[in-house]
N, C-alpha and C positions, 0 to 999 in steps of 0.2 A: 430359491435365492432371495436374499433380503434386498430391498430396494430403498434408495435414498434420492430425494430431490435436493440439489444444491441451488441456491439462488443468490443474487447480488450483482450489482453492476453500476455503471456510470463512470467509474474511474478504475484504474488497474488495482488500486488498493482494496476495492470491493470484489476482486476476482482472484488475484494471486493466492490469497490464503486458502480459498476453495481448491485451487489447483494443487497447493501443497498437501492437502488432505487426501487427494485422489489415490495415490499409490497405496496408502495404508488402508483406505476404504476398500479397494479392490482385494488386497490381501485378506481383509476381514470378511470377504464374500459378498460385498454389496454390488448390486447393479446400479450404476450412477446415471441420473438424468439431471439436466440443467434447465432452469427457467430464467430467462433474461428478457431484455427489451428487444424490439424488432431489429434495430440496427446499432445498438450500443457497442462499445469496444469489447464488451464481454463476449459477443457473438463470435468474433474471429478468434479470440484467445481460447475459448472453450472448444470450438470446432477443431482447432489444432491438436487438441487432446483426444480427438475421436470419441467424444462423448455426445450422446443425443441432446440436441439443443432445441428449445421451444421458445419462440418469441411471443410476448404478450404486450398489450397496450400499457403504457406507463406515463405518468405525469409527475412533474416536480411540484411539491407543495412549498411555496416560497413564504418567507417571513416578511417580504417587502411587497409594495404595490406593483403589480404587473398585470397586464390584460390577460395573460395566460392563466392567472389564478382563477379566472372564471371558466375556462375550458378544461384545464388539466384535471380537476376533480372527476369529471365525466370519464376521462381516460383511465383514471385509477379504478373507478367503478367497473368499467369494461374489463380491465385487467383482472379484477377480482373474480368476475364470473368466468373468464377464460381460465384462470388458475384453478377454480373449482372443477371445471371440466377436465383439465389435465390431471389433477390429483385423482379424480374418480377413474380416469383411464389408466394411469400408471400404477395406482394403488401402492404408494410408498409406505414403508414402515416408519419413516421419520423424514423431516425436512430440516435442512441446515441453511441458515441465512447469514451472509456476510454484510448485509446492509445495502444502502442505496435505495432510491425510491421505488425501483422496480420490485424490490423484495417485499414491500409492505403488503400489496394485495396477495402475494403468495403465502405469507405467514398468516394473514387473516383467513385466507381460504383453507389453510391447513387446520386451523381451529374449527372452522365450520364443518370440515370433513372428519373431525376427531382424530387427526394425525398429529402426534407430538412434534413441536418445532423447537429447535435450538437456535438462538441468534448470537452473533458475536459483535461486540462493540470495541472498536480499536482505540478510540480516543479516550481521554480522561473523563470528559463529560459526554453523555449520549447525544447523538445527533437527532434531528427531528424524525427521520425515517424510523430509527430504532425506538424512539419514544412512543411512536404510534404502534409499533409492533410488539413492544414488551408485554402489554396485557394479554396478548394472544400466545405468547411463548411459554414453554414449560421451563426452560433454563436460559440464562443470559451469561455468556462468557465475556470476560474482559481482560485487557492487557495490563492495566495499572492497578495497584492496590488502592490508589486514590479514588478509583471509579466505584468501588464497592458501596460507598455511602450514597451514591446516586441511584442504586438499583434495589429492587425488592429483595430483602435478605434471604427469603426462601428460594429465590430463583438465581441469585448471583453466584458465579463460580469464577475464581481467578485462574485463568489458563495460560495467559500470554498469547502471542500471535503465532500461528503456524507458519514456519519458514520453509520455503522450497529447498529441499535437500540438495538439489543440483547446484545451488549457489555456493555450497561449501566445497565444491569440487572443481573450481576454476583452474585454468592453466595460464599463467602469466606469459609464457612464451607465445601462445596463440594470440593473446592480446597485442603483444609487441609487433608480431607479424602483420596483424590486421591494420594496426595504426601506423606502421612504418617507423616504430620507435626503436631505440637502442636501450641497453641497460645502464647507460652512463649517468642518467638522472632519475630522480624519484618522480613518480607520476601522481598527478591530482586528477580525481574523477569528479565531474560536476553533474549532478542530477537535479533537474528542475521539476520533477514530478511527471506523471504520464502524459500531460499535455504541454509540458514545458513552462518556463517562467521567463517572461520578457525582462523583468527586473534583474534576475540573476544573469540572464544571457548578456544584457547590456553591460552590467558591472564587470563580468569576466572578460568580455571582449575589449572593454576599455583598458583593462589592466593587462591584457595579453602579452604585450612586449616585455613587461616586467616579469610576468610569470614564466614565460618561455625561456627567459634568460637563465633561470635556475631549475625549472622543472619541465616535465612533459605533461600535456593537458589533454584529457579525454573529456569531451563536452557532449552530453546528451541534452539537446536543446529543444526537443519537442517537434511535433509535426508541423512542417511549413516554416520552420525557424532556422534553417541552414543559411549561413552567410557565404555566398559564392566567392567573395573577395578574399576569404581566409583559407581557401582550399589548399594553397601552397605554403601556408605558414609552417615553418619547420617546428616540430615538437608539438603540433596541435592537430588533433583529430576530432572532427565533429560528426555526430550522428543524430538523426531525428529521435531515435529510440533504440533500445537494445533488447533482444529477446534471449536466445541461447548464449549470445556473446557477453551478457551481463556478468555471468560468473567469472569469465576470464578477465573482464575489466576490473572487477573487485579484487581478483587475485593479484593483479599488477599494481593496484592503487596503494599509495602510502598515506593518502589523505582523501577524504570524501567531503565535498561541499554539497549540501542537499537541502531541500525543503524538509519540513518536519512532520510529514504525514506519518501516522503511527506505524503502518506496515513497513515503510521505507526505513524508519529509524530502528525498528526491531530487527530488520535484516542487517543493518550496519552493526548493531550490538552483537548479533550472533556471530558476525565475522570479526569482531574486535578491531574495527577499523577506526583510527582517529578521525574525527569529523568536525566540521563547522556546520551548524544548522541555521538556516535563514527561514524562519517560519513565515507563512502567509500572514499578512497584517490583519489586524482586527477590523480594519476598514473594508477588507475584501472577503471576510469570512466571519464565522461566529467566534473566532479566537481559539479554536481547539488546537491548532498547531503551536501556538505560543505556549499553551499549557503543557503540551507534549514535550516541547523543547526545554522548558524550564525544569520539568521533572528530570530529564536526562542530564541537564546541567547540574542540578542539585546533587545527583548521584555521581558526578565526576566523569560522565561518559562523553560529554559534548561541550564544545565552545559555541555559545549562542550569539548570533549577530542579527538583530531585528532589522526589518526592511528600512525603517526610518533612519537607522544608523549606517546604512550601507553606503560606502564611498570608496574611492581608490585607497585612501589611507587606512580606513578601518578594515577593509578586506585584506590588504597587504599585511597589516599588523596581525590579523587573525591567523593567516596562513603561517607567518613566521612563528607565532606563539605555539600553534598546535604542532608544527613540525619539530620545534625545539623540545616540547614536552610530550611527544608522541608515546614514549614508553610509559609515562604516568597514566595517560588515557587508556592505553591497552591493559595495564594492570588492573585498573578499576573495572573495565568491562569483563576481563577474564575472571575476576573474583566475584562478579555479580551472581546472584542466585537465579539464574535463568531457569524457567520452567520447561519441562518436556511437553511443549504445547500440543504437539500432534497426538501423542499417546493419551494425554489428559482429555482432549476433545473426543477422540475415538472412543475412549472408555465411557464418556458421558453419553455419546450417541448410542452406544451398545446398551447402556443401562435403561434407555427409554424404549 
């Protein structure tokens, strides 16, 4: 049996594409192993898939001044030697990395052990973790054509992002039952990312009376961000996060309001859902979500509302505009040249 090690963690966006590949990898005859951090969110997500999971030491390499910058490099070095031991024990044929800082020592260890590694970059410009891993990788997959110019030509492959196939099989009726909704109004789904967004949460809740007068609202607000005073608000259902229910929520939604993480927006594109993207501001990130959102806006897939512009009026106007022009957004997404990402990546893994 062929063996593969998958790695990636820190956020759901560094894990769910790996999960999307698993059914096809099993069909192709691979025994799957996963290396992540000791207690990252990836541990629970992967263990739910009944895949062997190995935790290693990991540290974040920051671009800003922080005392942890002095200790975290030692954690990365420790993780590197742990990954070497695991690779020698498992003896994989290939390593596939979805990024995040826990993946860096794994990809470097794969090169040391002469195991080919494939990495995937979701955003338009490579993040720091993947920049460190690219020299050790055999191939680098990417989502956007704009990314190719940032990658070594001999390694770059435009694949798109692997989408979990179960997201395409949601049941709107189950979502209505879970939320206590009726079919009398259209539904808005709000997704603030795997850890939630306080900015989006506050904006939505401030506008909630106006929104619920016309629509039903499903709000994924992030761990610890539920608002007890709104539990009896008619037409409003809040959850910290969604797992298997997400497909049903998507099936019911007429509009999605979301951050602009690459994997999230690729899922929205695959489902052809009209959407409003509120990217993480450049003050709180390296600006990758803004670039992702602008690319989707340019292609006619999304309405973009930056954090600095977010207010009751702008959010209300955005919702009204996208609802009115929803058919146009759907047509643009349906006519997009979406790549068969899973097949492309599986073929690439097989070739190595």
